LUMMAR-190585 format. One record per residue (C-alpha): residue number from 0; residue in three letters; y, x, z negated. Coordinates in nm, 2 decimals. Each point is the difference from the previous one (the first is absolute). Layout:
% LUMMAR-190585
+-----+--------+--------+--------+--------+
! num ! residu !     py !     px !     pz !
+-----+--------+--------+--------+--------+
! NUM !    ALA !      Y !      X !      Z !
...
+-----+--------+--------+--------+--------+
This chain:
% LUMMAR-190585
+-----+--------+--------+--------+--------+
! num ! residu !     py !     px !     pz !
+-----+--------+--------+--------+--------+
!   0 !    MET !   0.00 !   0.00 !   0.00 !
!   1 !    ARG !   0.35 !   0.12 !   0.08 !
!   2 !    PHE !   0.24 !   0.01 !  -0.29 !
!   3 !    SER !   0.22 !  -0.25 !   0.18 !
!   4 !    ASP !  -0.28 !  -0.25 !   0.02 !
!   5 !    HIS !  -0.05 !  -0.01 !  -0.38 !
!   6 !    ARG !   0.16 !  -0.31 !  -0.15 !
!   7 !    ARG !  -0.08 !  -0.28 !  -0.24 !
!   8 !    GLN !   0.15 !  -0.33 !  -0.11 !
!   9 !    TYR !   0.17 !  -0.03 !  -0.34 !
!  10 !    THR !  -0.14 !  -0.32 !  -0.14 !
!  11 !    LEU !   0.01 !   0.03 !  -0.38 !
!  12 !    GLY !   0.29 !  -0.25 !  -0.04 !
!  13 !    GLY !   0.37 !  -0.04 !   0.06 !
!  14 !    LEU !   0.29 !   0.05 !  -0.23 !
!  15 !    ARG !   0.28 !  -0.25 !  -0.05 !
!  16 !    ARG !   0.33 !   0.03 !  -0.18 !
!  17 !    ALA !  -0.12 !  -0.25 !  -0.26 !
!  18 !    ASP !  -0.29 !   0.23 !  -0.08 !
!  19 !    LEU !   0.23 !   0.28 !  -0.12 !
!  20 !    ALA !   0.14 !   0.08 !  -0.34 !
!  21 !    GLU !   0.37 !   0.02 !  -0.04 !
!  22 !    ASP !  -0.04 !   0.35 !  -0.14 !
!  23 !    PRO !  -0.17 !   0.26 !   0.23 !
!  24 !    VAL !  -0.15 !   0.19 !  -0.30 !
!  25 !    ALA !  -0.18 !  -0.32 !  -0.10 !
!  26 !    GLN !  -0.12 !  -0.06 !   0.35 !
!  27 !    PHE !  -0.11 !   0.37 !   0.03 !
!  28 !    VAL !  -0.20 !  -0.03 !  -0.33 !
!  29 !    VAL !  -0.18 !  -0.31 !   0.13 !
!  30 !    TRP !  -0.10 !   0.18 !   0.32 !
!  31 !    GLN !  -0.09 !   0.32 !  -0.18 !
!  32 !    ASP !  -0.22 !  -0.19 !  -0.24 !
!  33 !    GLN !  -0.17 !  -0.17 !   0.29 !
!  34 !    ALA !  -0.06 !   0.33 !   0.18 !
!  35 !    ILE !  -0.17 !   0.14 !  -0.32 !
!  36 !    ALA !  -0.21 !  -0.32 !  -0.04 !
!  37 !    ALA !  -0.11 !   0.03 !   0.37 !
!  38 !    GLY !  -0.16 !   0.33 !  -0.08 !
!  39 !    LEU !   0.21 !   0.22 !   0.23 !
!  40 !    ALA !  -0.10 !   0.36 !  -0.03 !
!  41 !    ASP !   0.36 !   0.12 !  -0.09 !
!  42 !    PRO !   0.20 !  -0.32 !  -0.06 !
!  43 !    THR !   0.30 !   0.19 !  -0.16 !
!  44 !    ALA !   0.01 !   0.26 !   0.28 !
!  45 !    CYS !   0.31 !   0.00 !   0.22 !
!  46 !    VAL !   0.16 !   0.21 !   0.27 !
!  47 !    LEU !   0.31 !   0.18 !  -0.13 !
!  48 !    ALA !   0.25 !   0.10 !   0.27 !
!  49 !    THR !   0.28 !   0.25 !  -0.06 !
!  50 !    LEU !   0.26 !   0.19 !   0.20 !
!  51 !    GLN !  -0.09 !   0.37 !  -0.02 !
!  52 !    PRO !   0.26 !   0.28 !  -0.05 !
!  53 !    ASP !  -0.05 !   0.09 !   0.37 !
!  54 !    GLN !   0.10 !  -0.36 !   0.10 !
!  55 !    THR !  -0.35 !  -0.10 !   0.10 !
!  56 !    VAL !  -0.17 !  -0.31 !  -0.15 !
!  57 !    ARG !  -0.32 !   0.05 !  -0.19 !
!  58 !    GLN !  -0.26 !  -0.24 !  -0.14 !
!  59 !    ARG !  -0.28 !   0.04 !  -0.25 !
!  60 !    MET !  -0.21 !  -0.22 !  -0.22 !
!  61 !    VAL !   0.08 !  -0.03 !  -0.37 !
!  62 !    LEU !  -0.12 !  -0.23 !  -0.27 !
!  63 !    MET !   0.24 !  -0.25 !  -0.15 !
!  64 !    LYS !  -0.04 !   0.01 !  -0.38 !
!  65 !    GLY !   0.24 !  -0.25 !  -0.13 !
!  66 !    VAL !   0.24 !  -0.28 !   0.11 !
!  67 !    ASP !   0.27 !  -0.20 !  -0.18 !
!  68 !    ALA !   0.35 !  -0.12 !   0.05 !
!  69 !    ARG !   0.12 !   0.37 !   0.01 !
!  70 !    GLY !  -0.22 !   0.09 !   0.30 !
!  71 !    LEU !  -0.34 !   0.16 !   0.09 !
!  72 !    VAL !  -0.13 !   0.32 !  -0.15 !
!  73 !    PHE !  -0.21 !   0.28 !   0.14 !
!  74 !    TYR !  -0.08 !   0.35 !  -0.14 !
!  75 !    THR !  -0.02 !   0.33 !   0.17 !
!  76 !    ASN !   0.08 !   0.38 !  -0.02 !
!  77 !    TYR !   0.37 !   0.06 !  -0.01 !
!  78 !    GLN !  -0.05 !   0.30 !   0.22 !
!  79 !    SER !  -0.18 !  -0.19 !   0.27 !
!  80 !    GLY !   0.13 !  -0.08 !   0.35 !
!  81 !    LYS !   0.09 !  -0.35 !  -0.10 !
!  82 !    ALA !   0.19 !   0.12 !  -0.30 !
!  83 !    ALA !   0.20 !   0.25 !   0.22 !
!  84 !    ALA !   0.08 !  -0.29 !   0.24 !
!  85 !    LEU !   0.12 !  -0.23 !  -0.28 !
!  86 !    ALA !   0.21 !   0.28 !  -0.14 !
!  87 !    GLU !   0.19 !   0.01 !   0.33 !
!  88 !    TRP !   0.01 !  -0.37 !   0.08 !
!  89 !    ASP !  -0.09 !  -0.25 !  -0.28 !
!  90 !    GLN !  -0.10 !  -0.28 !   0.23 !
!  91 !    ALA !  -0.36 !  -0.10 !   0.08 !
!  92 !    SER !  -0.22 !  -0.28 !   0.12 !
!  93 !    MET !  -0.34 !  -0.11 !  -0.13 !
!  94 !    LEU !  -0.25 !  -0.19 !   0.22 !
!  95 !    PHE !  -0.30 !  -0.18 !  -0.16 !
!  96 !    PRO !  -0.26 !  -0.05 !   0.28 !
!  97 !    TRP !  -0.23 !  -0.27 !  -0.13 !
!  98 !    ASN !  -0.17 !  -0.03 !   0.34 !
!  99 !    GLU !  -0.31 !  -0.18 !  -0.13 !
! 100 !    LEU !   0.23 !  -0.29 !  -0.11 !
! 101 !    ASP !   0.21 !   0.01 !   0.32 !
! 102 !    ARG !   0.30 !   0.09 !  -0.22 !
! 103 !    GLN !   0.26 !   0.28 !  -0.03 !
! 104 !    VAL !   0.29 !   0.05 !  -0.24 !
! 105 !    SER !   0.28 !   0.24 !   0.08 !
! 106 !    VAL !   0.25 !   0.10 !  -0.26 !
! 107 !    SER !   0.31 !   0.22 !   0.05 !
! 108 !    GLY !   0.26 !   0.14 !  -0.23 !
! 109 !    ALA !   0.13 !   0.29 !  -0.20 !
! 110 !    VAL !  -0.23 !   0.23 !  -0.20 !
! 111 !    GLU !   0.06 !   0.15 !  -0.34 !
! 112 !    ARG !  -0.21 !   0.19 !  -0.25 !
! 113 !    ALA !  -0.18 !  -0.20 !  -0.27 !
! 114 !    SER !   0.08 !   0.09 !  -0.35 !
! 115 !    GLU !  -0.17 !   0.29 !  -0.18 !
! 116 !    GLU !  -0.15 !  -0.25 !  -0.24 !
! 117 !    GLU !  -0.15 !  -0.21 !   0.28 !
! 118 !    SER !  -0.15 !   0.31 !   0.17 !
! 119 !    ASP !  -0.14 !   0.13 !  -0.33 !
! 120 !    ALA !  -0.16 !  -0.33 !  -0.08 !
! 121 !    TYR !  -0.16 !  -0.03 !   0.34 !
! 122 !    PHE !  -0.12 !   0.36 !   0.01 !
! 123 !    ALA !  -0.17 !  -0.05 !  -0.34 !
! 124 !    SER !  -0.19 !  -0.30 !   0.14 !
! 125 !    ARG !  -0.15 !   0.20 !   0.29 !
! 126 !    PRO !  -0.35 !   0.13 !  -0.01 !
! 127 !    ARG !  -0.03 !   0.36 !  -0.12 !
! 128 !    ASP !  -0.11 !   0.13 !   0.34 !
! 129 !    SER !   0.31 !  -0.16 !   0.16 !
! 130 !    GLN !   0.22 !   0.16 !  -0.26 !
! 131 !    LEU !  -0.15 !   0.34 !   0.08 !
! 132 !    GLY !   0.05 !  -0.06 !   0.37 !
! 133 !    ALA !   0.37 !  -0.05 !  -0.05 !
! 134 !    TRP !   0.02 !   0.34 !  -0.15 !
! 135 !    ALA !  -0.24 !   0.17 !   0.25 !
! 136 !    SER !   0.16 !  -0.11 !   0.33 !
! 137 !    ALA !   0.33 !   0.12 !   0.13 !
! 138 !    GLN !   0.03 !  -0.31 !   0.21 !
! 139 !    SER !   0.10 !   0.04 !   0.36 !
! 140 !    GLN !  -0.01 !   0.38 !  -0.02 !
! 141 !    GLY !  -0.23 !   0.21 !   0.23 !
! 142 !    ILE !  -0.33 !   0.14 !  -0.14 !
! 143 !    GLU !  -0.26 !   0.23 !   0.15 !
! 144 !    ASN !  -0.31 !  -0.21 !  -0.05 !
! 145 !    ARG !  -0.18 !  -0.26 !  -0.22 !
! 146 !    GLU !  -0.14 !   0.28 !  -0.22 !
! 147 !    ALA !   0.35 !   0.11 !  -0.09 !
! 148 !    LEU !   0.09 !  -0.35 !  -0.10 !
! 149 !    MET !  -0.31 !  -0.04 !  -0.22 !
! 150 !    GLN !   0.08 !   0.34 !  -0.16 !
! 151 !    GLN !   0.34 !  -0.14 !  -0.10 !
! 152 !    LEU !  -0.17 !  -0.30 !  -0.15 !
! 153 !    ALA !  -0.24 !   0.23 !  -0.19 !
! 154 !    ASP !   0.29 !   0.20 !  -0.13 !
! 155 !    VAL !   0.19 !  -0.30 !  -0.14 !
! 156 !    SER !  -0.33 !  -0.15 !  -0.14 !
! 157 !    ALA !  -0.05 !   0.33 !  -0.20 !
! 158 !    ARG !   0.36 !   0.00 !  -0.10 !
! 159 !    PHE !  -0.01 !  -0.34 !  -0.17 !
! 160 !    ALA !  -0.37 !   0.02 !  -0.10 !
! 161 !    ASP !  -0.07 !  -0.32 !  -0.20 !
! 162 !    GLY !   0.36 !  -0.04 !  -0.12 !
! 163 !    GLU !   0.26 !  -0.26 !   0.09 !
! 164 !    ILE !   0.15 !   0.04 !   0.35 !
! 165 !    PRO !   0.38 !  -0.06 !   0.00 !
! 166 !    ARG !   0.18 !  -0.13 !   0.30 !
! 167 !    PRO !   0.12 !   0.28 !   0.22 !
! 168 !    SER !   0.38 !   0.01 !   0.04 !
! 169 !    HIS !  -0.05 !   0.00 !   0.38 !
! 170 !    TRP !  -0.19 !  -0.33 !   0.00 !
! 171 !    GLY !   0.13 !  -0.35 !  -0.06 !
! 172 !    GLY !   0.10 !  -0.34 !   0.12 !
! 173 !    TYR !   0.24 !  -0.15 !   0.26 !
! 174 !    ARG !   0.13 !  -0.35 !   0.01 !
! 175 !    LEU !   0.10 !  -0.17 !   0.33 !
! 176 !    ILE !   0.28 !  -0.25 !  -0.07 !
! 177 !    PRO !  -0.03 !  -0.27 !   0.27 !
! 178 !    VAL !   0.29 !  -0.12 !   0.21 !
! 179 !    SER !  -0.23 !  -0.19 !   0.24 !
! 180 !    TRP !  -0.36 !  -0.13 !   0.00 !
! 181 !    GLU !  -0.19 !  -0.14 !   0.30 !
! 182 !    PHE !  -0.31 !  -0.21 !  -0.03 !
! 183 !    TRP !  -0.22 !  -0.02 !   0.31 !
! 184 !    GLN !  -0.29 !  -0.24 !   0.05 !
! 185 !    GLY !  -0.19 !   0.03 !   0.33 !
! 186 !    GLY !  -0.01 !  -0.30 !   0.23 !
! 187 !    GLU !  -0.20 !  -0.11 !   0.30 !
! 188 !    ASN !   0.11 !   0.13 !   0.34 !
! 189 !    ARG !   0.23 !   0.25 !  -0.17 !
! 190 !    LEU !   0.23 !  -0.27 !  -0.13 !
! 191 !    HIS !   0.01 !   0.16 !  -0.35 !
! 192 !    ASP !   0.19 !  -0.13 !  -0.29 !
! 193 !    ARG !   0.27 !   0.24 !  -0.13 !
! 194 !    PHE !   0.25 !  -0.05 !  -0.29 !
! 195 !    ARG !   0.26 !   0.25 !  -0.11 !
! 196 !    TYR !   0.16 !   0.00 !  -0.34 !
! 197 !    THR !   0.34 !   0.17 !  -0.03 !
! 198 !    ARG !   0.26 !   0.01 !  -0.28 !
! 199 !    SER !   0.31 !  -0.21 !   0.04 !
! 200 !    ASP !   0.34 !   0.10 !  -0.14 !
! 201 !    ASP !  -0.06 !  -0.19 !  -0.32 !
! 202 !    GLY !  -0.33 !   0.17 !  -0.06 !
! 203 !    ASP !  -0.23 !  -0.29 !   0.10 !
! 204 !    TRP !  -0.28 !   0.05 !   0.25 !
! 205 !    GLN !   0.05 !  -0.17 !   0.34 !
! 206 !    VAL !  -0.31 !  -0.08 !   0.21 !
! 207 !    LEU !   0.01 !   0.00 !   0.38 !
! 208 !    ARG !  -0.29 !  -0.08 !   0.23 !
! 209 !    LEU !  -0.03 !   0.26 !   0.28 !
! 210 !    GLN !  -0.15 !  -0.06 !   0.34 !
! 211 !    PRO !  -0.32 !   0.19 !   0.06 !
+-----+--------+--------+--------+--------+
């Protein structure tokens, strides 16, 4: 089959304005809970797009670890490529591709660092091996081979032995503060349902149906 011949119908149901919550965070939480209940492999995974220091656009998958009225939180190495991009341009977009449900959510806005307390609390909740990995990997930096990476892990494992592992200063959270949300539900014959939430001058969310 040629790639251009691959297509399918989106038949899992439409989306109407009356179906939507007035607050996009509430709507997102409903869909996120449904994605988890549906058994998706990585229901909180999203594509994070940033403008790089060289003015190219880059995307990568991250895991969303929290959402509330303040925004959506993810964690990473503060010396990574995404961190370097956000240091230059504090705007980003997150896309949640819930393909099995014929749904997508796209969120755009400014990004700021999460508080030290939030980062400490989340790091403490991680499995020990993940904590060691945060110390072992100089994320986004070149390395000779897999063996060298595993040696770095062995070194930090020996360093902390069976003791408590503190959060490294170069690792922590970011929060994307939304200025717009788009909820997309696939429709038959490519007549998808799309709704965009944007902030009005008085701070309320306005909802607009977009043509597919």
